[in-house]
N, CA, C and O atoms as a MOPAC input file, in Angstrom:
PM7 MOZYME 1SCF
protein

 N    -16.89000 1   -13.91100 1    24.55400 1
 C    -15.99900 1   -13.96400 1    23.39600 1
 C    -15.15100 1   -12.69800 1    23.34700 1
 O    -15.66600 1   -11.59100 1    23.50300 1
 N    -13.85400 1   -12.86600 1    23.13000 1
 C    -12.92300 1   -11.73900 1    23.05400 1
 C    -13.19300 1   -10.91500 1    21.79900 1
 O    -13.38600 1   -11.46100 1    20.71200 1
 N    -13.20200 1    -9.62400 1    21.96100 1
 C    -13.39300 1    -8.70200 1    20.84800 1
 C    -12.11600 1    -7.88100 1    20.63000 1
 O    -11.40900 1    -7.55900 1    21.58500 1
 N    -11.82900 1    -7.54800 1    19.37900 1
 C    -10.64800 1    -6.76900 1    19.03100 1
 C    -10.74100 1    -5.37300 1    19.63100 1
 O    -11.78200 1    -4.71900 1    19.57600 1
 N     -9.60100 1    -4.92600 1    20.21800 1
 C     -9.49400 1    -3.54700 1    20.71000 1
 C     -8.09300 1    -3.02900 1    20.40000 1
 O     -7.18600 1    -3.81000 1    20.11300 1
 N     -7.92400 1    -1.74100 1    20.45800 1
 C     -6.62600 1    -1.11800 1    20.18800 1
 C     -5.57200 1    -1.71200 1    21.10800 1
 O     -5.81000 1    -1.89200 1    22.30200 1
 N     -4.40400 1    -2.01500 1    20.55000 1
 C     -3.31400 1    -2.60700 1    21.30900 1
 C     -3.24400 1    -4.11900 1    21.19600 1
 O     -2.22100 1    -4.71200 1    21.53700 1
 N     -4.32400 1    -4.76700 1    20.71900 1
 C     -4.31000 1    -6.21600 1    20.52200 1
 C     -3.45100 1    -6.58700 1    19.32300 1
 O     -3.37400 1    -5.84300 1    18.34500 1
 N     -2.80600 1    -7.74300 1    19.40800 1
 C     -2.12400 1    -8.31300 1    18.25400 1
 C     -3.12700 1    -9.24300 1    17.59000 1
 O     -3.60100 1   -10.20100 1    18.20200 1
 N     -3.44700 1    -8.95400 1    16.33200 1
 C     -4.41800 1    -9.77400 1    15.61000 1
 C     -3.77200 1   -10.38800 1    14.38500 1
 O     -2.75600 1    -9.90900 1    13.88100 1
 N     -4.38600 1   -11.45400 1    13.92700 1
 C     -3.99100 1   -12.09000 1    12.67200 1
 C     -5.24500 1   -12.15700 1    11.82100 1
 O     -6.30200 1   -12.58400 1    12.28400 1
 N     -5.11600 1   -11.72600 1    10.55000 1
 C     -6.26100 1   -11.76200 1     9.63500 1
 C     -5.85000 1   -12.40500 1     8.30700 1
 O     -4.70900 1   -12.29600 1     7.86000 1
 N     -6.81800 1   -13.06900 1     7.70700 1
 C     -6.69800 1   -13.44800 1     6.30700 1
 C     -7.48100 1   -12.39800 1     5.53700 1
 O     -8.54300 1   -11.96400 1     5.98200 1
 N     -6.96700 1   -11.98800 1     4.38600 1
 C     -7.60400 1   -10.89000 1     3.65900 1
 C     -7.38700 1   -11.02500 1     2.16100 1
 O     -6.47400 1   -11.70500 1     1.69100 1
 N     -8.26400 1   -10.35000 1     1.43600 1
 C     -8.07400 1   -10.10900 1     0.01100 1
 C     -8.36500 1    -8.63300 1    -0.20900 1
 O     -9.41500 1    -8.12800 1     0.18800 1
 N     -7.41300 1    -7.94200 1    -0.85300 1
 C     -7.57600 1    -6.53000 1    -1.17000 1
 C     -7.81900 1    -6.37100 1    -2.65600 1
 O     -7.05900 1    -6.88200 1    -3.47900 1
 N     -8.88900 1    -5.65600 1    -2.99800 1
 C     -9.22000 1    -5.44100 1    -4.40500 1
 C     -9.43500 1    -3.95200 1    -4.67000 1
 O     -9.69600 1    -3.16300 1    -3.76100 1
 N     -9.31600 1    -3.60100 1    -5.95200 1
 C     -9.67900 1    -2.26000 1    -6.39100 1
 C    -11.17600 1    -2.24500 1    -6.64900 1
 O    -11.81300 1    -3.29800 1    -6.62800 1
 N    -11.74800 1    -1.07700 1    -6.89200 1
 C    -13.19200 1    -0.98000 1    -7.12300 1
 C    -13.64000 1    -1.75100 1    -8.36200 1
 O    -14.80200 1    -2.14600 1    -8.46000 1
 N    -12.71600 1    -1.97000 1    -9.32000 1
 C    -13.06400 1    -2.73800 1   -10.52300 1
 C    -13.03800 1    -4.25100 1   -10.28100 1
 O    -13.30900 1    -5.03300 1   -11.19300 1
 N    -12.70900 1    -4.66000 1    -9.04600 1
 C    -12.69800 1    -6.07800 1    -8.70000 1
 C    -11.34800 1    -6.75300 1    -8.85200 1
 O    -11.20400 1    -7.91200 1    -8.46300 1
 N    -10.34800 1    -6.06800 1    -9.40800 1
 C     -9.03600 1    -6.69600 1    -9.57900 1
 C     -8.31000 1    -6.75700 1    -8.23000 1
 O     -8.31200 1    -5.79300 1    -7.46500 1
 N     -7.69300 1    -7.90400 1    -7.95800 1
 C     -7.00100 1    -8.13800 1    -6.69200 1
 C     -5.60600 1    -7.52800 1    -6.73800 1
 O     -4.86000 1    -7.75600 1    -7.69000 1
 N     -5.24300 1    -6.74500 1    -5.70400 1
 C     -3.89400 1    -6.18900 1    -5.62300 1
 C     -3.07000 1    -6.89700 1    -4.55700 1
 O     -1.84300 1    -6.80900 1    -4.57500 1
 N     -3.71800 1    -7.59700 1    -3.62700 1
 C     -2.98200 1    -8.33400 1    -2.59900 1
 C     -3.91800 1    -9.30000 1    -1.90700 1
 O     -5.12600 1    -9.07400 1    -1.83300 1
 N     -3.34000 1   -10.39200 1    -1.39700 1
 C     -4.13100 1   -11.38900 1    -0.68700 1
 C     -3.20900 1   -12.22600 1     0.18100 1
 O     -2.04000 1   -12.42600 1    -0.15000 1
 N     -3.74200 1   -12.71100 1     1.29300 1
 C     -2.97700 1   -13.62000 1     2.14700 1
 C     -3.23600 1   -15.07400 1     1.75500 1
 O     -2.71300 1   -15.98700 1     2.39500 1
 N     -4.03100 1   -15.29800 1     0.71800 1
 C     -4.34400 1   -16.65800 1     0.29400 1
 C     -3.05400 1   -17.42600 1    -0.00200 1
 O     -2.18600 1   -16.95700 1    -0.73800 1
 N     -2.95400 1   -18.61300 1     0.58800 1
 C     -1.77000 1   -19.43700 1     0.39000 1
 C     -0.57800 1   -19.01300 1     1.23500 1
 O      0.50600 1   -19.58400 1     1.11300 1
 N     -0.77200 1   -18.01300 1     2.09400 1
 C      0.29400 1   -17.52700 1     2.97700 1
 C     -0.21200 1   -17.54100 1     4.41600 1
 O     -1.39000 1   -17.79000 1     4.67200 1
 N      0.69900 1   -17.26900 1     5.34900 1
 C      0.29100 1   -17.10800 1     6.74100 1
 C     -0.58100 1   -15.86300 1     6.84500 1
 O     -0.45800 1   -14.94600 1     6.03300 1
 N     -1.46100 1   -15.82900 1     7.84400 1
 C     -2.26300 1   -14.61100 1     8.04000 1
 C     -1.36000 1   -13.41600 1     8.34000 1
 O     -0.24400 1   -13.57400 1     8.83400 1
 N     -1.85900 1   -12.22500 1     8.03500 1
 C     -1.15600 1   -10.98800 1     8.34200 1
 C     -1.30200 1   -10.72000 1     9.83800 1
 O     -2.41200 1   -10.74500 1    10.36900 1
 N     -0.17900 1   -10.46300 1    10.51900 1
 C     -0.19100 1   -10.19000 1    11.95800 1
 C      0.27300 1    -8.76800 1    12.20500 1
 O      1.26500 1    -8.32500 1    11.62600 1
 N     -0.44500 1    -8.04800 1    13.06800 1
 C     -0.10700 1    -6.66000 1    13.38400 1
 C     -0.79000 1    -6.25900 1    14.68600 1
 O     -1.66800 1    -6.96100 1    15.18800 1
 N     -0.37100 1    -5.12000 1    15.21900 1
 C     -0.96600 1    -4.57400 1    16.43200 1
 C     -1.99300 1    -3.51800 1    16.03400 1
 O     -1.66600 1    -2.55500 1    15.34000 1
 N     -3.22900 1    -3.70300 1    16.47400 1
 C     -4.32200 1    -2.77900 1    16.14500 1
 C     -4.02400 1    -1.39600 1    16.73700 1
 O     -3.65400 1    -1.27200 1    17.90500 1
 N     -4.19200 1    -0.36800 1    15.91300 1
 C     -3.99700 1     1.01100 1    16.35800 1
 C     -2.55900 1     1.46900 1    16.38800 1
 O     -2.28200 1     2.56700 1    16.87200 1
 N     -1.62400 1     0.66200 1    15.88300 1
 C     -0.19900 1     1.00300 1    15.96300 1
 C      0.32300 1     1.69000 1    14.70500 1
 O      1.47200 1     2.12900 1    14.67100 1
 N     -0.51900 1     1.78800 1    13.66200 1
 C     -0.07000 1     2.39100 1    12.41900 1
 C      0.64100 1     1.41300 1    11.49500 1
 O      1.23800 1     1.83200 1    10.50300 1
 N      0.59100 1     0.11800 1    11.79900 1
 C      1.26200 1    -0.88200 1    10.96600 1
 C      0.49000 1    -1.18500 1     9.68100 1
 O      1.06600 1    -1.69600 1     8.72100 1
 N     -0.79700 1    -0.87700 1     9.65700 1
 C     -1.61400 1    -1.09100 1     8.45800 1
 C     -2.31400 1     0.21800 1     8.11500 1
 O     -2.27600 1     1.17500 1     8.88800 1
 N     -2.95200 1     0.25000 1     6.95000 1
 C     -3.63000 1     1.48800 1     6.54300 1
 C     -4.75100 1     1.83200 1     7.53800 1
 O     -5.40200 1     0.93600 1     8.07400 1
 N     -4.97300 1     3.13100 1     7.78100 1
 C     -5.94400 1     3.55700 1     8.79200 1
 C     -7.35800 1     3.01000 1     8.58400 1
 O     -8.01200 1     2.60900 1     9.54700 1
 N     -7.82500 1     2.99000 1     7.36000 1
 C     -9.20200 1     2.53700 1     7.11500 1
 C     -9.44200 1     1.09200 1     7.50700 1
 O    -10.52000 1     0.75300 1     7.99600 1
 N     -8.45400 1     0.24000 1     7.29900 1
 C     -8.59200 1    -1.16000 1     7.70300 1
 C     -8.46700 1    -1.27300 1     9.21800 1
 O     -9.21500 1    -2.02000 1     9.84900 1
 N     -7.53500 1    -0.54300 1     9.79900 1
 C     -7.34900 1    -0.53100 1    11.25000 1
 C     -8.65100 1    -0.16500 1    11.95400 1
 O     -9.00800 1    -0.78000 1    12.96000 1
 N     -9.36200 1     0.83100 1    11.43400 1
 C    -10.60300 1     1.31100 1    12.05400 1
 C    -11.75700 1     0.31900 1    11.91900 1
 O    -12.73600 1     0.41700 1    12.65800 1
 N    -11.66000 1    -0.63500 1    10.98700 1
 C    -12.74200 1    -1.60100 1    10.76600 1
 C    -12.67600 1    -2.78600 1    11.72800 1
 O    -13.62300 1    -3.57100 1    11.78900 1
 N    -11.59400 1    -2.93600 1    12.47400 1
 C    -11.36400 1    -4.12200 1    13.29700 1
 C    -11.99300 1    -4.13600 1    14.68500 1
 O    -12.49500 1    -5.18000 1    15.09900 1
 N    -11.99100 1    -3.01800 1    15.42900 1
 C    -12.50200 1    -3.08300 1    16.79600 1
 C    -13.91000 1    -3.67900 1    16.88200 1
 O    -14.76700 1    -3.46300 1    16.02500 1
 N    -14.10200 1    -4.44000 1    17.96200 1
 C    -15.36600 1    -5.11300 1    18.30300 1
 C    -15.65600 1    -6.35200 1    17.47300 1
 O    -16.73300 1    -6.93500 1    17.59600 1
 N    -14.70800 1    -6.76900 1    16.62300 1
 C    -14.88100 1    -8.02600 1    15.88900 1
 C    -14.29400 1    -9.16600 1    16.70900 1
 O    -13.39300 1    -8.95500 1    17.52200 1
 N    -14.80900 1   -10.37900 1    16.49400 1
 C    -14.31700 1   -11.55600 1    17.19800 1
 C    -13.66500 1   -12.54100 1    16.24100 1
 O    -13.78200 1   -12.41300 1    15.02200 1
 N    -12.97200 1   -13.53000 1    16.80900 1
 C    -12.32200 1   -14.56100 1    16.00800 1
 C    -13.37300 1   -15.27100 1    15.15200 1
 O    -14.44100 1   -15.64500 1    15.63700 1
 N    -13.04900 1   -15.44600 1    13.88100 1
 C    -13.96100 1   -16.10300 1    12.94900 1
 C    -14.90500 1   -15.14600 1    12.24100 1
 O    -15.54500 1   -15.52200 1    11.25900 1
 N    -15.00100 1   -13.90900 1    12.72800 1
 C    -15.87400 1   -12.92500 1    12.07400 1
 C    -15.25200 1   -12.45700 1    10.77700 1
 O    -14.03500 1   -12.30700 1    10.66800 1
 N    -16.11500 1   -12.22700 1     9.78600 1
 C    -15.68600 1   -11.73700 1     8.48100 1
 C    -16.33400 1   -10.38800 1     8.22300 1
 O    -17.42100 1   -10.09500 1     8.72000 1
 N    -15.64400 1    -9.57300 1     7.43600 1
 C    -16.17500 1    -8.25400 1     7.09300 1
 C    -15.62400 1    -7.85800 1     5.73800 1
 O    -14.52500 1    -8.26400 1     5.35800 1
 N    -16.38900 1    -7.06800 1     5.01600 1
 C    -15.94600 1    -6.47500 1     3.75600 1
 C    -16.12600 1    -4.97400 1     3.88700 1
 O    -17.22300 1    -4.49600 1     4.17400 1
 N    -15.03400 1    -4.22300 1     3.67500 1
 C    -15.08900 1    -2.77400 1     3.81700 1
 C    -14.50400 1    -2.09900 1     2.58400 1
 O    -13.55500 1    -2.59300 1     1.97500 1
 N    -15.08900 1    -0.96200 1     2.23300 1
 C    -14.54000 1    -0.12300 1     1.17300 1
 C    -13.87000 1     1.05600 1     1.86100 1
 O    -14.47300 1     1.73300 1     2.69300 1
 N    -12.61100 1     1.29300 1     1.49900 1
 C    -11.79500 1     2.30300 1     2.17900 1
 C    -11.44700 1     3.40700 1     1.19100 1
 O    -10.84500 1     3.16000 1     0.14700 1
 N    -11.83700 1     4.62900 1     1.54000 1
 C    -11.51500 1     5.80200 1     0.73000 1
 C     -9.99300 1     5.97200 1     0.66500 1
 O     -9.28500 1     5.65800 1     1.62100 1
 N     -9.50500 1     6.46800 1    -0.46200 1
 C     -8.05500 1     6.61500 1    -0.64000 1
 C     -7.41100 1     7.41700 1     0.48400 1
 O     -6.25000 1     7.17900 1     0.81900 1
 N     -8.14700 1     8.37300 1     1.07900 1
 C     -7.58500 1     9.19000 1     2.15400 1
 C     -7.29200 1     8.35100 1     3.40100 1
 O     -6.44400 1     8.72300 1     4.21300 1
 N     -7.99100 1     7.21700 1     3.55400 1
 C     -7.78700 1     6.31500 1     4.68200 1
 C     -6.94800 1     5.10300 1     4.27600 1
 O     -6.80500 1     4.15200 1     5.04400 1
 N     -6.39200 1     5.14800 1     3.05600 1
 C     -5.56600 1     4.04400 1     2.54800 1
 C     -4.14800 1     4.58700 1     2.32900 1
 O     -3.42000 1     4.82800 1     3.29300 1
 N     -3.76100 1     4.77800 1     1.07700 1
 C     -2.41000 1     5.26700 1     0.77000 1
 C     -2.40100 1     6.73600 1     0.38600 1
 O     -1.39800 1     7.25100 1    -0.10900 1
 N     -3.52200 1     7.40900 1     0.61500 1
 C     -3.60200 1     8.83900 1     0.38600 1
 C     -3.88400 1     9.18800 1    -1.06100 1
 O     -3.78100 1     8.33900 1    -1.94500 1
 N     -4.24100 1    10.44500 1    -1.30000 1
 C     -4.43700 1    10.90800 1    -2.66700 1
 C     -3.09200 1    11.01900 1    -3.38300 1
 O     -2.04200 1    11.02900 1    -2.74000 1
 N     -3.12500 1    11.10100 1    -4.67800 1
 C     -1.89200 1    11.27800 1    -5.44300 1
 C     -1.33300 1    12.66100 1    -5.13300 1
 O     -2.05200 1    13.65900 1    -5.17900 1
 N     -0.05300 1    12.70900 1    -4.82100 1
 C      0.63300 1    13.95500 1    -4.50500 1
 C      1.44200 1    14.37700 1    -5.73700 1
 O      2.46600 1    13.76200 1    -6.03300 1
 N      1.00100 1    15.41200 1    -6.45700 1
 C      1.73400 1    15.84000 1    -7.65100 1
 C      3.19200 1    16.20100 1    -7.36600 1
 O      4.04200 1    16.07200 1    -8.24700 1
 N      3.48800 1    16.64900 1    -6.15300 1
 C      4.86800 1    17.01700 1    -5.80700 1
 C      5.78400 1    15.78700 1    -5.71200 1
 O      7.00600 1    15.92900 1    -5.68200 1
 N      5.20300 1    14.59400 1    -5.66500 1
 C      6.00700 1    13.36600 1    -5.58900 1
 C      6.44500 1    12.88500 1    -6.97400 1
 O      7.10000 1    11.84900 1    -7.09700 1
 N      6.08000 1    13.64300 1    -8.02200 1
 C      6.53700 1    13.34900 1    -9.39300 1
 C      7.62000 1    14.34500 1    -9.75300 1
 O      7.49400 1    15.54300 1    -9.50300 1
 N      8.69400 1    13.82600 1   -10.34900 1
 C      9.79900 1    14.71000 1   -10.69200 1
 C     10.40400 1    14.28900 1   -12.02300 1
 O     10.71500 1    13.11900 1   -12.24600 1
 N     10.56400 1    15.27100 1   -12.89800 1
 C     11.25000 1    15.02900 1   -14.17400 1
 C     12.73100 1    15.31800 1   -13.95200 1
 O     13.10600 1    16.37300 1   -13.44100 1
 N     13.55700 1    14.36100 1   -14.34700 1
 C     14.99700 1    14.55100 1   -14.20900 1
 C     15.65100 1    14.41600 1   -15.58200 1
 O     15.13000 1    13.71700 1   -16.45100 1
 N     16.78200 1    15.07800 1   -15.78100 1
 C     17.45100 1    14.98700 1   -17.08100 1
 C     17.84500 1    13.53800 1   -17.37300 1
 O     18.37400 1    12.83200 1   -16.51400 1
 N     17.57600 1    13.12300 1   -18.58800 1
 C     17.86500 1    11.74700 1   -18.98900 1
 C     19.34700 1    11.41000 1   -18.84700 1
 O     19.69800 1    10.28500 1   -18.49100 1
 N     20.21700 1    12.38600 1   -19.12700 1
 C     21.64900 1    12.10000 1   -19.03500 1
 C     22.10300 1    11.85400 1   -17.59900 1
 O     23.21800 1    11.38100 1   -17.38100 1
 N     21.25500 1    12.16900 1   -16.61300 1
 C     21.59200 1    11.91700 1   -15.21300 1
 C     21.34500 1    10.48300 1   -14.78400 1
 O     21.60500 1    10.12300 1   -13.63600 1
 N     20.84500 1     9.66000 1   -15.70000 1
 C     20.54800 1     8.26300 1   -15.37800 1
 C     21.53200 1     7.37500 1   -16.12000 1
 O     21.68400 1     7.50300 1   -17.33500 1
 N     22.20500 1     6.47300 1   -15.40600 1
 C     23.16800 1     5.57900 1   -16.06900 1
 C     22.51300 1     4.77000 1   -17.19400 1
 O     21.33500 1     4.41900 1   -17.12100 1
 N     23.30100 1     4.48400 1   -18.23100 1
 C     22.78800 1     3.77600 1   -19.40900 1
 C     22.25300 1     2.37800 1   -19.10700 1
 O     21.40000 1     1.88000 1   -19.84100 1
 N     22.73400 1     1.73900 1   -18.04800 1
 C     22.30800 1     0.36600 1   -17.75400 1
 C     20.98900 1     0.30100 1   -16.97700 1
 O     20.51400 1    -0.79200 1   -16.66900 1
 N     20.39800 1     1.44200 1   -16.66100 1
 C     19.12200 1     1.47500 1   -15.93500 1
 C     17.98600 1     1.42200 1   -16.94900 1
 O     17.92200 1     2.26300 1   -17.84600 1
 N     17.06700 1     0.42300 1   -16.81900 1
 C     15.93400 1     0.35100 1   -17.75600 1
 C     14.96900 1     1.51700 1   -17.53400 1
 O     14.68700 1     1.89400 1   -16.39700 1
 N     14.47200 1     2.07700 1   -18.62800 1
 C     13.60200 1     3.25200 1   -18.51900 1
 C     12.22600 1     3.03400 1   -19.13900 1
 O     11.59600 1     3.99000 1   -19.59200 1
 N     11.75500 1     1.80400 1   -19.16400 1
 C     10.40900 1     1.55300 1   -19.67900 1
 C      9.38300 1     2.07300 1   -18.66600 1
 O      9.60800 1     2.00800 1   -17.45700 1
 N      8.27300 1     2.58300 1   -19.16300 1
 C      7.20400 1     3.06100 1   -18.28900 1
 C      6.71800 1     1.89300 1   -17.43800 1
 O      6.47700 1     0.79400 1   -17.93900 1
 N      6.58000 1     2.16000 1   -16.12700 1
 C      6.16100 1     1.12900 1   -15.18200 1
 C      7.31400 1     0.48100 1   -14.44300 1
 O      7.10200 1    -0.22900 1   -13.45900 1
 N      8.54500 1     0.71900 1   -14.90900 1
 C      9.70900 1     0.14500 1   -14.23200 1
 C      9.84200 1     0.75100 1   -12.84100 1
 O      9.75900 1     1.96700 1   -12.67200 1
 N     10.05000 1    -0.10600 1   -11.85200 1
 C     10.25900 1     0.35700 1   -10.48100 1
 C     11.75900 1     0.48400 1   -10.24200 1
 O     12.52200 1    -0.44300 1   -10.51300 1
 N     12.16700 1     1.63000 1    -9.73500 1
 C     13.56400 1     1.89400 1    -9.42100 1
 C     13.66600 1     2.31400 1    -7.95800 1
 O     12.65900 1     2.55900 1    -7.29500 1
 N     14.88900 1     2.39100 1    -7.47500 1
 C     15.10000 1     2.85700 1    -6.11600 1
 C     16.07500 1     4.02000 1    -6.14200 1
 O     17.18600 1     3.90300 1    -6.65900 1
 N     15.65500 1     5.12800 1    -5.58800 1
 C     16.49500 1     6.31900 1    -5.47900 1
 C     16.96500 1     6.41000 1    -4.03400 1
 O     16.48900 1     5.68800 1    -3.15700 1
 N     17.89700 1     7.30300 1    -3.81400 1
 C     18.36000 1     7.54400 1    -2.45700 1
 C     18.11400 1     9.00100 1    -2.11900 1
 O     18.49500 1     9.89900 1    -2.87000 1
 N     17.46900 1     9.22900 1    -0.97600 1
 C     17.20900 1    10.59900 1    -0.53400 1
 C     18.51400 1    11.20000 1    -0.02200 1
 O     19.46700 1    10.46600 1     0.24400 1
 N     18.57300 1    12.53700 1     0.12000 1
 C     19.80200 1    13.17300 1     0.61500 1
 C     20.27300 1    12.62600 1     1.97300 1
 O     21.46600 1    12.64200 1     2.27700 1
 N     19.31200 1    12.13900 1     2.79000 1
 C     19.71800 1    11.60100 1     4.09900 1
 C     19.98900 1    10.09500 1     4.05600 1
 O     20.14400 1     9.46300 1     5.10100 1
 N     20.04800 1     9.51400 1     2.84300 1
 C     20.44300 1     8.11600 1     2.69200 1
 C     19.31400 1     7.10000 1     2.70900 1
 O     19.57200 1     5.90000 1     2.61000 1
 N     18.06900 1     7.54900 1     2.83100 1
 C     16.92700 1     6.63700 1     2.83500 1
 C     16.64700 1     6.13100 1     1.42500 1
 O     16.79300 1     6.86900 1     0.45100 1
 N     16.24000 1     4.85700 1     1.32500 1
 C     15.83600 1     4.29400 1     0.03600 1
 C     14.43200 1     4.78500 1    -0.28200 1
 O     13.55600 1     4.77300 1     0.58200 1
 N     14.21600 1     5.21600 1    -1.51600 1
 C     12.91900 1     5.72900 1    -1.94400 1
 C     12.51400 1     5.01400 1    -3.22900 1
 O     13.12600 1     5.23200 1    -4.27500 1
 N     11.47700 1     4.15100 1    -3.16500 1
 C     11.03400 1     3.49500 1    -4.39400 1
 C     10.30800 1     4.49000 1    -5.29900 1
 O      9.49900 1     5.29200 1    -4.83200 1
 N     10.60400 1     4.43100 1    -6.58800 1
 C      9.97000 1     5.30400 1    -7.57800 1
 C      9.59100 1     4.46200 1    -8.78800 1
 O     10.13500 1     3.37900 1    -9.00400 1
 N      8.65200 1     4.97400 1    -9.56900 1
 C      8.21100 1     4.30400 1   -10.78500 1
 C      8.41600 1     5.24200 1   -11.96400 1
 O      8.10800 1     6.43100 1   -11.88000 1
 N      8.93800 1     4.70700 1   -13.06300 1
 C      9.08700 1     5.49400 1   -14.29100 1
 C      7.68200 1     5.67500 1   -14.87000 1
 O      6.99800 1     4.69500 1   -15.16600 1
 N      7.25100 1     6.94000 1   -15.03300 1
 C      5.90500 1     7.20200 1   -15.53900 1
 C      5.89200 1     7.92100 1   -16.88500 1
 O      4.88400 1     7.88200 1   -17.58900 1
 N      6.99000 1     8.57500 1   -17.25500 1
 C      7.09100 1     9.24900 1   -18.55200 1
 C      8.55000 1     9.26100 1   -18.99000 1
 O      9.46000 1     9.41400 1   -18.17500 1
 N      8.74900 1     9.10000 1   -20.27700 1
 C     10.10600 1     9.16700 1   -20.83300 1
 C     10.02900 1     9.92700 1   -22.15100 1
 O      9.20400 1     9.61300 1   -23.00900 1
 N     10.89000 1    10.92600 1   -22.30600 1
 C     11.02900 1    11.56500 1   -23.61600 1
 C     12.52800 1    11.71500 1   -23.89000 1
 O     13.35200 1    11.20200 1   -23.13300 1
 N     12.87300 1    12.40000 1   -24.94200 1
 C     14.28800 1    12.47700 1   -25.32300 1
 C     15.14000 1    13.20200 1   -24.29000 1
 O     16.32500 1    12.90400 1   -24.14400 1
 N     14.54300 1    14.15400 1   -23.56900 1
 C     15.33200 1    14.97300 1   -22.65100 1
 C     15.18600 1    14.56900 1   -21.17800 1
 O     16.12600 1    14.73000 1   -20.40000 1
 N     14.01800 1    14.04500 1   -20.79200 1
 C     13.77400 1    13.79400 1   -19.36600 1
 C     13.13000 1    12.43300 1   -19.10800 1
 O     12.55900 1    11.79900 1   -19.99500 1
 N     13.25200 1    12.02500 1   -17.85700 1
 C     12.56400 1    10.84100 1   -17.34300 1
 C     11.78100 1    11.31900 1   -16.12900 1
 O     12.34900 1    11.92400 1   -15.21900 1
 N     10.46700 1    11.04900 1   -16.11000 1
 C      9.65000 1    11.45800 1   -14.97400 1
 C      9.47100 1    10.26200 1   -14.05000 1
 O      9.02800 1     9.18800 1   -14.45800 1
 N      9.83500 1    10.49000 1   -12.77900 1
 C      9.74100 1     9.45900 1   -11.75600 1
 C      8.65200 1     9.83600 1   -10.76100 1
 O      8.48500 1    11.00800 1   -10.42300 1
 N      7.92100 1     8.84100 1   -10.30100 1
 C      6.79800 1     9.04700 1    -9.38300 1
 C      7.07900 1     8.30100 1    -8.09000 1
 O      7.24400 1     7.08100 1    -8.09800 1
 N      7.13500 1     9.03400 1    -6.96900 1
 C      7.38200 1     8.42700 1    -5.66200 1
 C      6.09300 1     8.14600 1    -4.89500 1
 O      6.14900 1     7.69100 1    -3.75200 1
 N      4.92200 1     8.41100 1    -5.50400 1
 C      3.66200 1     8.05800 1    -4.85300 1
 C      3.59700 1     6.53800 1    -4.69800 1
 O      4.15100 1     5.79900 1    -5.51200 1
 N      2.91800 1     6.08000 1    -3.64600 1
 C      2.67300 1     4.64600 1    -3.49800 1
 C      1.85400 1     4.19900 1    -4.71000 1
 O      0.99600 1     4.95200 1    -5.17200 1
 N      2.09400 1     2.99300 1    -5.23700 1
 C      1.34200 1     2.53600 1    -6.41300 1
 C     -0.18400 1     2.54100 1    -6.22800 1
 O     -0.92400 1     2.61400 1    -7.20900 1
 N     -0.65200 1     2.46500 1    -4.97900 1
 C     -2.10200 1     2.47400 1    -4.72800 1
 C     -2.61400 1     3.84600 1    -4.27900 1
 O     -3.78000 1     3.96800 1    -3.90200 1
 N     -1.77200 1     4.87100 1    -4.31200 1
 C     -2.22100 1     6.22600 1    -3.96500 1
 C     -3.33300 1     6.63900 1    -4.93000 1
 O     -3.28700 1     6.33700 1    -6.12300 1
 N     -4.32700 1     7.33100 1    -4.38900 1
 C     -5.44300 1     7.80300 1    -5.20600 1
 C     -6.50600 1     6.76100 1    -5.47100 1
 O     -7.49900 1     7.05100 1    -6.13700 1
 N     -6.32000 1     5.54900 1    -4.96400 1
 C     -7.27500 1     4.45600 1    -5.20400 1
 C     -8.11300 1     4.19200 1    -3.95100 1
 O     -7.58100 1     4.13400 1    -2.84200 1
 N     -9.42100 1     4.03100 1    -4.13700 1
 C    -10.26100 1     3.50600 1    -3.07200 1
 C    -10.07800 1     1.98900 1    -3.10400 1
 O    -10.00200 1     1.38900 1    -4.17700 1
 N    -10.00700 1     1.37300 1    -1.92000 1
 C     -9.69300 1    -0.05300 1    -1.82200 1
 C    -10.81500 1    -0.81300 1    -1.13000 1
 O    -11.54000 1    -0.25900 1    -0.30400 1
 N    -10.94700 1    -2.08300 1    -1.47700 1
 C    -11.92700 1    -2.96500 1    -0.84200 1
 C    -11.15600 1    -4.10100 1    -0.17500 1
 O    -10.33500 1    -4.76600 1    -0.80700 1
 N    -11.43200 1    -4.31200 1     1.10800 1
 C    -10.81600 1    -5.42600 1     1.83400 1
 C    -11.90300 1    -6.36900 1     2.32000 1
 O    -12.86800 1    -5.95400 1     2.96300 1
 N    -11.73000 1    -7.64000 1     2.00300 1
 C    -12.57200 1    -8.71600 1     2.48200 1
 C    -11.68000 1    -9.49500 1     3.44300 1
 O    -10.67300 1   -10.06300 1     3.02100 1
 N    -12.03300 1    -9.53100 1     4.73600 1
 C    -11.11500 1   -10.13800 1     5.69300 1
 C    -11.82800 1   -10.92600 1     6.77800 1
 O    -13.03200 1   -10.78100 1     6.99500 1
 N    -11.05000 1   -11.76500 1     7.45300 1
 C    -11.55000 1   -12.59100 1     8.55000 1
 C    -10.53600 1   -12.54500 1     9.68700 1
 O     -9.33100 1   -12.65100 1     9.45700 1
 N    -11.03000 1   -12.38500 1    10.92300 1
 C    -10.17300 1   -12.40700 1    12.09000 1
 C     -9.81500 1   -13.86700 1    12.39300 1
 O    -10.69400 1   -14.70300 1    12.59700 1
 N     -8.50700 1   -14.15600 1    12.41900 1
 C     -8.03000 1   -15.51200 1    12.68400 1
 C     -7.68200 1   -15.68900 1    14.15800 1
 O     -7.98900 1   -16.72200 1    14.75300 1
 N     -7.02800 1   -14.66300 1    14.75700 1
 C     -6.70200 1   -14.74500 1    16.18100 1
 C     -6.57500 1   -13.35100 1    16.77500 1
 O     -6.31400 1   -12.37600 1    16.07000 1
 N     -6.76800 1   -13.27900 1    18.10400 1
 C     -6.63200 1   -12.02900 1    18.85200 1
 C     -5.78300 1   -12.35900 1    20.08700 1
 O     -6.09300 1   -13.28800 1    20.83300 1
 N     -4.72500 1   -11.59500 1    20.28900 1
 C     -3.88300 1   -11.78400 1    21.49300 1
 C     -3.64900 1   -10.44700 1    22.18100 1
 O     -2.97000 1   -10.39100 1    23.20600 1

């Protein structure tokens, strides 16, 4: 039986949950997720759980935030003057916006604080600082 190794293209069905059991993502009702093992296409902790598994095998792993989307980086939060934001931009807490870096890259940010003078934007990944649980099954190995 073929076993997963680095460089293989695999397809998995998965459900990702937080430690409280709430689901943040799942392939249920969709095609399996396809990626190359060891290529950096998925979070490191999940990538490391795959080698030596075979088609049809299932596994449940808990992944520390350092092996997922990383710890929260306080430097990725920035308060900007409220007058620097156009009036037509919604500023409710939790609103996802897109900024542009000086080199033209799109940077997703979330509104995390609003007061009369400033709006604080957070560029951390929404799952940064969270330990994650993945329940998955190998569908194919190529």
